N, C-alpha and C positions, 0 to 999 in steps of 0.2 A: 918273471917277465918284469921289463923297466918301469918303472914309474911313471905314466903319463904325465903332460904338465897341465896345470888349472887350467880351466876357461869359465867366461860368465856366457852364461846362455842367451841370448836376443833372441824378441817377439817379432814373430815374420806372421802374416794373417792367414798364413792353413797350417805348415807345420816350423814351428818353432825351432831353429838355429838346426835344425837338422845338419849331418855334418857323413853324410853313406860314404862310408871308405871303398877304395877300392875292390873291386872285388868280392864284395858282402853283399851284393844285390843278388836277387836269386834269380836260377838257371830258366824258371817259371813265369817270369816277366819279362813281355815281348816290348822288346825295345820301342818306343812309339816314336812316329813318322809318320806323314801323309793320311795322318787321323784313322792310324790303328791304334785300337785299346793293347792298353797293357792287360787283359781279358787274368792269365796266370792259367794252371792247369785243372783241368776237367774233373779229374778224381779230388780235387784238393774241393774243389767248388763242391761234386757229389758230395762229401763227407763232411763239409760244412752245411749244407741243406740236410743232408739227413738230422744232425747235431739238432739243426733251428726247429723241425717238424715234430721230432721227436719231444722236445720241451714242451713244444705247443703243445700237442696232442696230451702230454704229461697234467700240465696246467690248466686245462681246458675241465680233461676227467673229473681231473681235484677241485677245480672250483664251480662245477656244473653241478656233478652228481655227490660226491664223497664229501666235500665240505658240508655242504647242505643235510647231510644224512647223521654227518655228528662222525663221521668215521674219520677225517682228517683235522684235526685241532692246530695246527700251526700249516698256513698256507702263504706262501712268495711267490706273486707270478714274476718269471723271467722275462713277459712278453715286452719287445723292446729295445732291451739288453740283450736277446740272445744271437742276432750277429757276429757283435764284437764278439762275444764270448767264446763264439763258435771258430773265429776265425785266429784269436787268440790261439786256442786249445789246440786247432791243425800245426801249430807254432813250438806249442811244448811237447818235444818229441826225444830231447834228450836221454840217455839212463840216468843222469842224477839233476835232472831237472825237480825245484821242485815250488810246490804252491801255495800258496797260504790264499784263503777266498775269507766269502763272511756269506749270510742266507741265500741274497741273488743270484747266486752263483754256479746253479744245477746245468745248465747249459756248458761251463768251460768244463763240469765233475764228468758231464756225458762225455764230449770229447775226447776225456780223458781215461772212459773206458767204464764206467755206470750205466749198469744195462736200467731200462725201465723199469725191469720187474724188484731190481734192488729201491730205483728212486720210488717206487711205488709201494715198496716195503717199506722202509722209513720214514713217508709219510703215516702210513696205516699203523705203524709200531706192532709189527706182526715180526716174528722168527722168522730168519732166514734174512735178513733185512742183516746190513754191515753194525748195525750196532746191538741187535736184537731189542728194539723198545724201548733202549737206556737211554739213545737221545732227541731231540725232536730233527724229525729227515732234512732239514734247512739247514743244520750244523752238519758240513760235510767234513767226509775225509776220503780220500782212498788210497789203499797201498798201490804201488807201481805196478802196471798193467800194461807195458811196452811201450809207456810213454814216459812221463814226471809224477812225483805223488804228490799227493795233497796231503799237506799237513791236516792233525785235526781244526777244525775250526773253531772259532767261542760264539755264544751268544752274546755276548761284548762287542758293542761296537768299534771299530779300531785297536782291535787287540792282538788281530793278526798280522798288523808290521814290522811290531821286532821279532817275534820268530820269523819271521820272512828274512828279516836282518843277518839273526845265526844260521842259519842254512847258506847263505852268500857269503857270510865271513869263513863257514866254515867249507864250500867247494874252495876256496882261494888255501885254504890249510891242507885240503890233501893234495893237491898240483905242488904246490911251493914247497909248502915242507916236507909232506912226505911223500913228496915225490908221485904220484900217484897220477900219472895223466889221463888216467879216464876218463877225470874230474874234469879236464880242463873243457871250458866250451860251453859248459854247465852252467846255468843261470837260476836264480830264484826269482818268483814274481809274485808280488801284491796286489791282491784284487780287493778296491772297496769302492766304495759309494763317494756324491762329494761330501757327502754328509760329515762321515768321517774323516776327513782330512781338516777336520777343526779337535781332534782325539789326540792325548797327552801323547798313546801311539805308536798315528802317522809320524809326529813330532820327529819323537825318538828315535825313529825309525830312518827318517829323514837324515838325520844327522848322522847312525853310524853310518850309513852309505855311504856319502855322502865325504867322509874324512879319510872314510876308509877306502874310497873307491871301489865299492863293490859292486861282482857282476848283479843288478839287482833290479827290475822294472815294477816300479810304482803307477797298475794301472786302473786308473780313474775314472770309473763309468759317472755321469753329471748328466742326471737326469732333471738339475734343479731343484729337488725338492728332498727334504729328511724329514720323513711323513707328510707334515703340514707347512713344516716352514721353510719357508723359500731360502733358496742357495744364499742369496747375499747376509741371511746371518750368521752361516760358514765362511765365508770366505767374502772379501773386500771387492767389489767388483764382480764376483760369482763365474771367477776365472783364476782357477789355482794357476795352472802351468803358466799365465801369466804373469801373475805377483810373485813367481818362483824363479823368473826370468833372472834373479842376480845371486843365486843361489853358483858359488861356484861347485865343479864336479859334480853337475846335473844338467844332460841331455834332454831338452824335452820336447813333447813331439804335443800334436794335435789332430784330432780326426772326426769325422762323422761318422758313428756307430751305424746310424741306417742307412748308407752310403755304401753300397757292396765293393766299390775299389776305391771309395778313399777310405775305407776301413782297412782292410787289406793289405793295400799301398803302406800306407800310417803303423801300420800296427806291427805289422812284418819289417819295416825302418827300425821300430822301436827294438825288436826283438832280437833282430842280429847288429845292428851297437850294440846293447848289454851283454850276444853270446861272444865277441870278439875280444873280450875283456876290457875294453875300454872304461869301464866305471857306469854307475849307475842312468836309469833315463827314468822318467815321470811321458807317460802319454796320460792326454784328458779326453777321453772320449765320447764326445756329445748322443746320447740317447736320450728317446722318450720312452717316459713308465706307461706302460698304456693300463694297468690294471690300480687298485690300490696299493698303497703301501704292504696292507695285507690282507687276507679274505674278511676281514674286518671292517672295512676303511672303505667306504664308497667315493673319496676326494670328493667331498661335493664343495669344498672350498679351492677346485678350479673350476676358473669360468668356462661358459659353451663354447669361446673363442681359442682358448687353450687347446681346448679338452681336441676338436678340429683341428688343430693344428699340430698335434701330436698324433692321430690319427692319421693324419697325410706323411707323416713322418715315419709309419709301420716299415721296420725293415723287412717286413715277409717278402708282400707283393714287387717289391722293389728290390726284393734275391730272386723269385719267381722271373721279374721281369727280366734279369743279367741273367740268369740260367737258362732261360729258355731261348734265348737271343741267341748263343756263344756255344750249347751244347745238347738244350734236349727241343724235344718237341713240344708241343702245348701238351697233346698224346702222353709221354713220354714224360712229362713231371705230373699228370693227374696219372698216370703209372704206377711212378714212383712217390706221389708222394698217398696213394692207395696202399701202398707196401706198408708205407709207416703207418701208420693209423691202425692195419691189420695186427702190425707186430706190437704197439702200445697196445692196444684192447686185450689181446691174448697176455701181455706181460698182466693188465689192470685184474682181469679174470683169476690170473693163477697167484696172485697176492691179495686179492679178498678172501681165497679160498685157501690159504696159511694161516695156521697155528696163530696163539696166540704165546708169547716168550716164559720161557720154562721159570716160575718163579721161586723152583728150587737152590737157583745160582743164583739169584741176585744179588747175596752180597759176595762172591769169588770177584776179583779182576782188581779190588782194591789195592791190592801192594802184589809183588811180584809173588811169585810162587812159596812157598815155604820150603828153607832149603836145609839141611844137618849144618848149624853153626856151632861153634864151640871156640871154647880161649885156649888159642894156641899156646905155646911154653913160654914164658918170658924169659929174656934174658936181665940179668942184674948189671946195667951200663948206668954211666956218671949220672948222677945227682943232677935234673937239669926244674929250669922255670915250666912253668907249662905254656908259652907265648913261643919259648925255644923248641919245645916237643913237638909242637904243631908247625913250625917250620919247619923241622926234622922232616916230620913225617909230612909233609908237602914235596920235599926235597926229594926222598924215598919212593913216593909214587911216581913225580916229576919221569924219574928214572928207568921206574916201571911199565910207565903207560905210556907210550906219545902220543895217545892223545888227548891226556890231561894237560885242561888249559887253564891257568890262573888269573884272573882279572878284576880290576874295580875298580873304584876312586884312590890313586895313588900307591897302590901296588907295586909299580914295575920302580923307577927309580928310589921312591920313598922309602920301598920295603914295608909299605902298610903305614900307616898310622901308630898302631899298635906294636910294628919291628915286626910282625909275623911272617910277613914275605921280604925280609932280607936280602939281599942279593942274589933273589932264585931268577931276577930277569936277565942278572948280569950272568948267570952259568946257565940256562936257557934261553935268555935270545928273547925278544921283543913280540914273536908271535906266539909266544907259551905263554908268556907272564908280563902280562899286558896294562896300562890304563886305560883308564873308558871316562866318557863324559861323564859329566856328573849328574844323571838321568838312573834310579832304580828301575822304573819301565823298562828301559832300554837293557839294562844288566841281568837283569831275572827273565824278559822275552828273549833277546838275543838266547841267554843260557837253553831255551827252550826249543829254538831253533837245533843247534848245534847237536843238545840231547838226543833229538828227534833222530841227528844228520849220524846218531854212530862215535859222537865225541864226549869226553868226559870233564863238561862245564864245573869250574870252582869257583863263583864269583865269591867277591867278601863286598857284603855291606857293612859298612865302617860301625854303624850303631843301629842299633834293635828298632830306632825309633825311626832312623831312615830307609826302612824298606816298607811305609807304609803310604809310598805314592805305588809300590811295586803288586798292592792288594789282589790287582784282577789277574795281573799273570801268575801271582803263588796260585792262588785260588784256580786258575784253568789246568796252569800245571799239574797238581796233584792230581783231578779227576780224569788225566787222560787217559790209559788206564783201564780203566773202568769203566768211562764211555765208548771204548773203541774194542773193548776184551781182548785185551793185552793186542791189538794188529798194531798199536803206537804205546808207547813210553819214553820218558825222559828223566831220566835218572840224574836229575843235576842236586848238587851240594853246595847247598850255603852256607856260608862261615860267617856270623856274627856276634859279632862283642856284646856281650848285653849285661844288663845290674849296673849298680851302684860303683864309681871309683871307690880306689881303696886311700886318697885324700879327700873325695867331695860326691857330690850328686850334683842334682839337678834335674828339670822335668822332661830334658830331651834326651841328654845322651844315659838316664840311671834305669832307663826301662827296661825291664825284664820279659816280661811279655806272653809267653808260653803258652797261658792258658789259650790265645787266642789263635796259636798254630797249632795246638791241640785239638781245635776244632776244624782247620783245615785241614779235609780229607784227601786221604793219598798219600801225605809226608808224615816219613820216620824223623823223631826228634830224640836229642842227643844233650846231654846237659851235663858233661864231667865236670866233678869238682877236683881231679884231682891228673900230674905228670899220667901216670901209667894207663889211664882209665882215657883219657885223652886222646892220645896216641892209637889205643885199642880200638875205640870206638870211629875215629878217623879217618883211620883204614879201612874201619870195614865195612862205612860208608862208600868210600871211597873207592871199594870192590866191589859196590854192591849195587841193585837193581832200581835202587826207587829212592824218588825226592826224598831230601834229607835237609835237616836246618842242623846245623853244627854250632850252640853258642858256647862262647869262648867269655867265661866271668869277667869283667874288668878289673875287679878285685882281688882277683886268683890268677894271670896273667905273672905275675912278676913275683910276689907273695911268697912268704915261707909257708903258709897252710896247704898250697897243694903241688909242692916241691915232692916230688917222689924221682928213684931210679926211672933211667929209662928204659922202658923195655924190651927194644929191639927194633929190628929192620921191619923184621913179619909178624909182631905181634897183633894178633887180631882179636878185639872183642866181640860177642854178639847183642843184638839189641834185643832189647827186654830182657833183662838178665841184673836186678841186684847185685850190689855187693853192699857184704853184711863189715861192718867197718868194725862192731866194736859188741859181742853176744852178751845177754844180761835176761834177769827173769821178769822184770817185775813191774816194765814197762819199755812201750816200742815209740821212735820217732824216728819217721818217714821223714827224709828231704831228699835235697837234689843241690846240686851248683853251690853257691856261696852259703849257706844255711848248714852244711855238713860241718866245714871245721869250728864253725858257733854252740851245733852243736854239742860235737865231743866235748869242747872245752865248756860247755856249761855243766855237761854232766860226770864228767872224769873220775868222778867219788861216790857214785851211783850204778844201780845193776842196773843197767839201762841199755839197752839192744839198739842201736841204732844202723839205718837201715838206707841207703843211696839206692834211689832208684837208678839214675846212672842217665838211663833216656825216657824218657817222655812219654812216646808212641813208639811202639807198644812200653807200657809200665810192666814190673813184675808183681802181676797181682798175687801170685804163688806164696810168693818171700816175705810179701807183706802176711797175707793170710796167714799163715804158717806160724811168723812171730806173732801174730796175735793171738792165735790161738795157746801159746803158749806161758806172754804175757800178760794178756787178760786187761790191758790199757795200752793207750795210743793215743800220743800226737801228731797230725798233721803241719811239716810245720813249714813255711816258701816265703821265699819272693817278692812273688807276686801278687798281684792286689787281691783281695777277701772275698768280693764277691764275685762267684763263677770261677776261681780261681781251680789250678789243677786237683787244686787240695778239695775240693766238695768232692768234685768227681771220686776220690780215695775214700771219701767220708764216707757217700752215696754208698760205696759197695763194699765197707766195711758193715754198716747198719742192715744190709740187706744178708749179706753173707757171714757175716762173723756173730752179731748181733748176739749168740748165748754163750760166746766165746766172755763179753764184755763183761768186765766189775763196777766202769765206769762210762761216764758219754767219753764218744770219740772226740776228743780235744783237735781245733787250731790254732796255729799261729801263724797269723801272715800282713804285711801291712797293709793298714787302711785302703777305703778307695779314696782314694788320695793321692797325687805325683811326687816323686821324689824329691824331696824343698835340695835348693840349693846348698844353704845352710847345714853343716855337718854335723850342728847340734839340732839343727831342726831335724834333719835328715834322720839320725840316732832315734830322734822319736815317735818314729815311724816307720823304718825297717825293722823286724825283729834282731834284738843284741842279743849278748851273752848271758844279758844282767833278767832280760825277760823272758828266753827259752829256761832258764833256771827257774824264775819266780811259776812261769806256767807247767813246768813238771815237777816240781815239788807240790804244787796245789793238785795236781791229776793224782801223783799217789799217794795223796793223804784223805781225795773219795772216797 
């Protein structure tokens, strides 16, 4: 569709720069005039009422009965937030709508199809819930049930926003690039409290949504508090919508979430605006928080006057008054309430009778189900640098998979700061290979939303150290499959140049740091030392179903130690299978990445076996144990830091499982626990060099 013109929102007293388009107003709105109210459709409001009453009953039973007995250990009441969420949920009905939410979003999820029994099972951590007790009940998710989809939430504040932006961008990609019209008109909704608008995730997603003009609605529930901290510590002036009035490409709305008609009118207009794909919108919804932040919070920091004001704005009595005025008699309302109460009580009884989860499968679902992997036949192509091989593999896979997208800082017209994406944007277009804002949280978070939407995102982080701002999204992404019992997965492939450079080091661009990611649950890690392995492992990652880090060592990108023949456009390597670069009988060196070529050079005249792990997660334990059983001596060599480096894991495994084979202590050689220096002489004093490797292996052989 044509790119819409930019606009700057202007603040009004009630709705900020609302601009309903002709034909977008819902048919259930009755035109106002002669005192007639815009009361809407009866079934719509009965659905809203059922969701609110169900949520209230759930909260009451948990707070008053289950939590005091210790049966529920995490309880976040939605009282006060429930009406606005129920209204929003009734409007999220497109088969490709996607929502990301937070710990107080249960009313919305109920409206999307979560049953009361499932809600209790989640809170009670019983078998049969959506996660079978793996995740807390307030970290919501829900596969599509005839409405939208609720993406797996995070336990971190603000982490829901950038995956929502990724979902919104995916909708446009499916419709505009892949020409699937079934996606047109679908939207992404991200829900959060006013406190979350101070987080990196919120601003990253806001930047993405507005610069790309995505169909994304920011639904901000403002109750004036972040636990005990008042909103003026989150937002100057306490009004995020007012402060965003100068933001280009953002349509702004406000409403009172405790007033049925005002909330319905403004929430509907915001949803319809975004659903018309005119760009993103934000709606600030004023709501009272009628409970503490959680069940442990007495809210003693609130004055009696404030408590009384909040109670006067309880949306349930107002909803009752509205419904009994227009749709039901008082007796019909009471019968309606009684029916919901009975249903929720019955759901509670069934959930309390449910068994505890099966402990025998708790380690399952960390990774995709094991598939038969094999090393495909390779061709004897031209000799090639590692970075050129990466580029060639990306080009082939872009042709192979129309859902594959490559993005990051400088990957477009520039072709990447390391040259691995040169000309890919020119060949495949800016919708498939594109630059992003300088925000790694947004790059990885957006990738998660895209991957859940069925695309294959391949973000590039320019240097390993630069991934630090994305740590939250990385950790959340890795556990999605496990937390959701494989109901959701996000097989992102993150390319990161790592390690020292061929001409320089420094503390910022020379980080290897694979040990940290080895401890990040749910991620596979490839760390090739040469062109052939880079091609096979990258293709395996791109066609796999797990989130994967693909490390490209800076000193190997265009240098002779890594050059091999290109193995062909269909060559795939399995993860967890080491390469034996040289056989030997006197000792074993276990290494990876840049240290492989240095180990080979240091021992070229020795009877030493060189094992290149190639992948860190999983690592080929059997190959290492088999070699050590033969050689009886082992050196574990790596560039990453000494303490808790991945070599320590290998050494511990050998101590436990190969002790009787050893004729000498397990030897380790790694970078000391300090950063890599800028000065190359200093760098060589810390990073293992050929001479230091030789000294260490000689000492080991003489033991």
